[in-house]
C-alpha positions in Angstrom: -12.8 -20.7 13.5 -11.1 -17.5 12.5 -10.4 -13.9 14.1 -12.9 -12.3 11.6 -14.4 -13.1 8.4 -12.3 -10.4 6.8 -9.1 -11.8 8.2 -10.0 -15.2 6.5 -10.6 -13.7 3.2 -7.0 -12.2 2.9 -5.1 -14.4 0.4 -1.9 -15.5 2.3 1.5 -15.4 0.5 2.2 -19.1 0.9 -1.2 -20.5 -0.1 -1.0 -23.3 -2.5 2.1 -24.8 -0.8 1.6 -28.1 1.2 3.9 -28.9 4.2 4.0 -32.4 5.8 5.1 -32.0 9.4 6.5 -34.9 11.2 8.1 -34.9 14.7 7.1 -33.4 17.9 7.9 -30.7 20.6 9.2 -27.3 19.4 12.0 -27.7 17.2 10.5 -28.4 13.8 6.9 -27.8 14.7 7.7 -24.1 15.3 8.9 -24.1 11.7 5.5 -25.6 10.7 3.6 -23.0 12.6 5.4 -20.1 11.0 4.8 -21.7 7.5 1.0 -22.2 8.4 0.9 -18.6 9.7 1.7 -17.3 6.2 -0.9 -19.7 4.5 0.9 -23.0 3.7 -1.4 -26.0 4.1 0.4 -27.9 7.0 -0.6 -31.4 7.7 0.8 -32.5 10.9 1.2 -36.3 11.3 0.9 -37.6 14.9 0.8 -41.0 16.6 -2.7 -42.5 17.1 -4.0 -42.2 20.6 -1.0 -40.1 21.8 -0.1 -37.2 19.7 2.6 -34.6 20.1 3.6 -34.4 23.6 3.1 -30.6 23.5 -0.6 -31.2 23.7 0.3 -31.8 27.3 2.9 -29.5 28.0 2.8 -26.1 30.1 2.7 -25.2 33.6 -1.0 -24.4 33.5 -4.0 -25.9 31.9 -7.6 -24.8 31.3 -10.3 -27.4 31.6 -7.6 -30.1 31.3 -6.1 -28.6 27.9 -2.9 -27.4 27.3 -2.5 -23.6 26.8 0.7 -24.1 24.8 -0.8 -26.3 22.0 -3.4 -23.8 20.7 -0.4 -21.5 19.7 2.2 -24.0 18.6 -0.3 -26.0 16.3 -2.3 -23.1 15.1 -3.5 -23.2 11.4 -2.3 -26.8 11.1 -4.3 -30.0 10.2 -3.8 -32.9 12.4 -3.8 -36.5 11.0 -2.9 -39.7 12.9 -0.5 -42.3 11.4 1.4 -45.2 12.9 4.8 -44.5 11.3 6.1 -47.8 12.7 3.6 -49.8 10.5 4.2 -50.5 6.7 0.8 -49.1 5.7 1.6 -45.9 7.9 4.8 -45.4 6.2 3.2 -46.0 2.7 0.6 -43.5 3.6 3.0 -40.8 4.9 5.1 -41.4 1.8 2.0 -40.7 -0.4 1.3 -37.5 1.5 5.0 -36.4 1.1 4.6 -37.1 -2.6 2.0 -34.5 -2.7 3.9 -31.9 -1.0 6.3 -29.0 -1.4 7.9 -29.3 2.1 8.6 -31.9 4.6 9.5 -30.6 8.2 10.8 -33.3 10.4 12.9 -33.4 13.7 13.5 -37.1 14.3 16.9 -38.2 15.4 19.2 -38.4 12.3 18.7 -41.5 10.3 15.1 -42.3 11.5 13.4 -41.5 8.2 16.2 -43.6 6.2 15.1 -46.7 8.3 11.6 -46.0 6.9 12.8 -45.5 3.3 11.9 -42.0 3.7 15.5 -40.3 3.6 15.8 -37.4 1.1 17.4 -39.4 -1.9 14.5 -41.7 -1.7 11.7 -39.0 -1.5 13.4 -37.0 -4.2 13.1 -39.9 -6.6 9.2 -39.5 -6.6 9.0 -35.9 -5.7 12.1 -34.1 -7.3 10.7 -30.7 -6.1 10.5 -31.7 -2.5 12.2 -29.3 0.0 13.1 -31.4 3.0 13.7 -29.3 6.3 15.5 -31.5 8.8 15.9 -30.1 12.3 18.1 -32.1 14.8 20.3 -31.6 17.7 23.4 -32.1 15.8 22.7 -32.1 12.1 22.5 -35.0 9.7 26.3 -35.7 9.5 29.2 -35.7 11.8 30.4 -38.0 14.7 27.3 -36.7 16.9 24.6 -37.2 14.4 23.3 -40.5 16.1 23.1 -38.9 19.6 19.8 -37.8 21.1 19.7 -34.0 21.2 17.4 -31.7 23.0 17.3 -27.8 23.1 19.0 -27.5 26.2 22.0 -29.5 24.9 22.2 -27.4 21.8 21.9 -24.3 23.8 25.0 -25.6 26.0 27.2 -26.8 23.0 26.3 -23.6 21.0 27.6 -21.2 23.6 24.6 -19.4 24.9 24.4 -21.2 28.3 27.9 -20.4 29.2 27.4 -16.6 29.0 23.9 -16.6 30.5 23.6 -15.4 34.1 25.8 -13.8 36.7 29.6 -14.4 37.0 29.3 -15.6 40.7 26.7 -18.3 39.8 26.4 -21.3 37.6 25.2 -20.8 34.1 21.4 -20.3 33.7 18.9 -20.7 30.9 16.9 -18.2 29.2 13.2 -18.5 30.4 12.1 -19.9 26.9 13.1 -22.8 24.6 15.3 -20.5 22.6 17.4 -23.3 21.0 14.5 -25.1 19.7 12.7 -22.0 18.3 15.6 -20.3 16.8 16.5 -23.6 14.9 13.0 -23.5 13.6 13.6 -20.0 12.4 16.8 -21.0 10.6 14.8 -24.0 9.1 12.2 -21.7 7.8 14.8 -19.3 6.3 16.6 -22.3 4.6 13.2 -23.6 3.3 12.3 -20.3 1.7 15.7 -19.9 0.1 15.2 -23.4 -1.2 11.9 -22.5 -2.4 13.5 -19.7 -4.4 16.1 -22.1 -5.8 13.3 -24.2 -6.9 11.6 -21.5 -8.7 14.7 -20.9 -10.6 15.6 -24.6 -11.3 12.6 -26.9 -10.7 14.7 -28.8 -8.0 14.2 -29.3 -4.5 16.8 -29.9 -1.8 17.5 -30.8 1.7 17.8 -28.1 4.5 20.0 -29.5 7.5 20.2 -27.5 10.7 21.3 -28.6 14.1 20.3 -26.9 17.2 23.8 -25.9 18.4 24.4 -24.5 14.9 21.4 -22.2 15.2 22.6 -21.0 18.7 26.2 -20.7 17.5 25.1 -18.3 14.8 24.1 -15.7 17.4 27.3 -15.7 19.2 28.6 -12.5 17.6 32.5 -12.1 17.8 32.9 -14.8 20.5 35.1 -17.1 18.2 37.5 -14.5 16.8 37.9 -12.9 20.2 39.2 -16.2 21.5 41.2 -16.8 18.4 43.1 -13.4 18.5 42.9 -12.3 22.2 42.5 -15.7 23.9 39.5 -14.2 25.7 36.6 -16.3 26.7 33.4 -14.3 27.3 32.0 -14.9 30.7 28.6 -14.2 32.3 28.0 -10.5 33.0 24.6 -10.4 34.4 22.3 -7.7 33.1 25.1 -5.6 31.5 27.4 -6.0 28.4 30.8 -5.1 29.7 32.2 -1.7 28.7 28.7 -0.6 27.2 27.6 1.9 29.6 25.1 3.2 30.9 22.7 0.3 29.7 21.3 -1.6 32.6 18.2 -2.2 34.8 17.8 0.7 37.6 15.4 0.6 40.6 12.4 2.7 41.0 10.6 4.1 44.1 8.1 1.4 44.1 10.5 -1.5 44.1 10.4 -2.4 40.4 12.9 -2.1 37.8 13.3 0.1 34.8 15.5 -0.3 31.7 17.7 2.8 30.5 20.0 2.4 27.4 22.0 5.5 27.1 25.4 4.1 25.9 26.0 6.4 22.8 27.5 9.8 23.6 24.6 12.0 22.4 22.0 9.9 24.3 24.1 9.9 27.3 23.9 13.8 27.1 20.3 13.7 27.0 20.2 11.3 30.1 22.3 13.8 32.0 20.0 16.7 31.0 17.1 14.6 32.4 18.9 13.9 35.7 19.5 17.5 36.0 23.3 17.0 35.9 24.1 18.2 32.3 28.0 18.9 33.4 28.5 15.1 33.6 28.3 14.8 29.6 31.3 17.0 29.3 33.2 15.3 32.2 36.2 13.5 30.7 35.5 10.6 33.2 32.2 10.0 31.2 32.3 12.0 28.0 33.4 8.9 25.7 32.4 5.4 25.2 35.6 4.1 26.4 35.6 6.2 29.6 32.1 5.4 30.4 32.9 1.6 30.0 35.8 1.9 32.5 33.5 3.4 35.0 30.5 1.3 34.1 29.8 0.3 37.8 30.3 3.9 39.1 27.9 5.3 36.4 25.3 2.6 37.3 25.5 3.4 41.0 25.0 7.2 40.2 22.1 6.5 38.0 20.5 4.1 40.4 20.6 6.6 43.3 18.6 8.9 41.1 16.0 6.6 39.5 15.1 5.1 43.0 13.4 8.5 43.6 10.8 8.2 40.8 8.2 5.7 39.6 8.5 3.9 36.5 5.9 6.2 34.9 7.5 9.4 35.9 10.9 7.9 34.6 9.3 7.0 31.4 7.9 10.4 31.0 11.3 12.0 31.5 13.1 9.7 29.2 10.5 10.2 26.5 10.7 13.9 26.9 14.6 14.0 26.5 14.7 11.4 23.9 16.4 8.5 25.9 15.5 4.8 25.1 14.0 3.3 28.2 11.1 1.3 29.3 9.4 -1.1 31.7 10.3 -4.8 31.8 6.9 -6.1 30.4 5.1 -9.2 31.6 1.9 -10.3 30.0 -0.1 -7.9 32.3 1.7 -4.9 30.8 1.5 -6.4 27.3 -2.2 -6.7 27.5 -2.7 -3.2 28.6 -0.3 -1.3 26.5 -1.7 1.0 23.9 1.3 0.3 21.4 0.6 -3.6 21.5 -3.0 -2.7 20.9 -2.4 -0.3 18.0 -0.1 -2.9 16.4 -2.5 -5.7 17.1 0.6 -7.5 18.6 -1.9 -9.8 20.6 -5.1 -11.1 19.0 -8.1 -13.0 20.1 -8.8 -16.2 18.2 -12.0 -18.5 18.5 -11.5 -21.6 19.8 -13.8 -24.7 20.2 -12.6 -25.4 23.7 -11.8 -22.0 25.3 -14.3 -20.0 23.4 -11.8 -17.4 22.8 -8.0 -17.2 23.5 -5.5 -14.4 23.3 -2.0 -15.1 21.7 0.8 -13.3 19.9 0.0 -12.4 16.3 1.9 -13.3 13.1 5.1 -11.6 12.6 6.4 -10.0 10.6 3.7 -7.7 9.3 3.5 -7.6 5.4 1.9 -4.7 3.8 0.4 -6.7 0.9 0.1 -10.3 1.9 0.1 -10.4 5.7 -0.2 -14.0 7.7 -3.0 -14.7 10.1 -4.6 -17.0 12.4 -7.5 -19.0 11.1 -7.7 -21.6 13.9 -6.1 -22.7 17.1 -4.4 -26.2 17.5 -6.5 -28.9 16.4 -7.9 -32.0 18.0 -5.9 -35.1 17.4 -6.8 -36.6 14.1 -9.4 -33.9 13.4 -8.6 -33.8 9.7 -8.1 -37.7 9.1 -11.2 -37.9 6.8 -10.6 -34.6 5.0 -6.8 -35.3 4.1 -6.9 -38.9 3.7 -10.0 -38.8 1.4 -9.1 -35.5 -0.2 -5.2 -36.1 -0.6 -5.1 -39.8 -1.0 -8.5 -40.5 -2.4 -9.3 -43.2 0.4 -13.1 -44.1 1.0 -14.9 -44.5 4.2 -14.6 -48.3 4.1 -10.8 -48.1 3.6 -10.5 -45.5 6.5 -12.7 -47.8 8.9 -10.3 -50.7 8.1 -7.2 -48.5 8.7 -8.6 -47.6 12.2 -9.2 -51.0 13.1 -5.8 -52.1 12.0 -4.2 -49.2 14.4 -2.8 -47.6 11.3 -4.7 -44.2 11.9 
């Protein structure tokens, strides 16, 4: 069930590639979502009768159904296999032998117990690209420990620096560690695909959650090495980068202004009716503004609180100052730029009728991605996949159901 017939007729750039997705939750499956969004055939293996726990996750449900699952599992095919059974492992192996990618996020060593480690799989499928997402990676003293996104975020550094200095570390309001690791898995997989194009050989992509988070930590490590400095929590500012903060409005809301470059600060001063501040030695340079960050923020707050967000936006736009609202879904659904860019789309769904969700990003001019259907029912594609890929007949499928294999 697609957005439009026109959308479904577009050839996706990854069409012709088959992905087997094993595992659950977000780290790994989000990688599968992105591959599916750009046209890969993603066959998700789930436990019979249970499925991915994400089918149940989310604070709100609609008619008993998760509002998370339709997005995370969009464009995927769902089959059920008991991977603890020999027959289930054998069928999974056959599916992997037919595939270009295997995406998995089990604890390190789990697939090896089922004789589906990379060395074993490569013997029968030398072009296979295996994307392995885990808490700590496939090697090292922590590889056998259970790992979740929150632990990787703490180990990778982002938890320590998130929040306010007078309070304990906090989390970002999304599963950033899990999703970020999936993005790195996707990057590694596409790099490996190019390598395979040149050599004919597949390879293993190994990424730990803490490593994906660590990659975003900017100059944190050399700052400690050469200056002995440990970055601390700084709330809504970056220390010595000013003015760049959230500021109050007359209606009690908040408005973001980022005017930390010399020329932009000058334009902000014009908007405030205080053009002399741009030439004042206390504020004229990046260094000077950084030293008086709190003073500047207080001065700007005393000005912004006299205006609504709409009035501030109009003034900032007129003077060329980067600024804007802090968006919630309400603003996203009403915003003309979101609408013009089709950042949020309506997708047909058998249970919901129609459901709104974020589009596929980035936009490609010649071969964009798209959403053909929302997250499938558990085992919805058993017959199509097991018959079409493995060549099993109706009698064999019935026997496998009775044995609890599918």
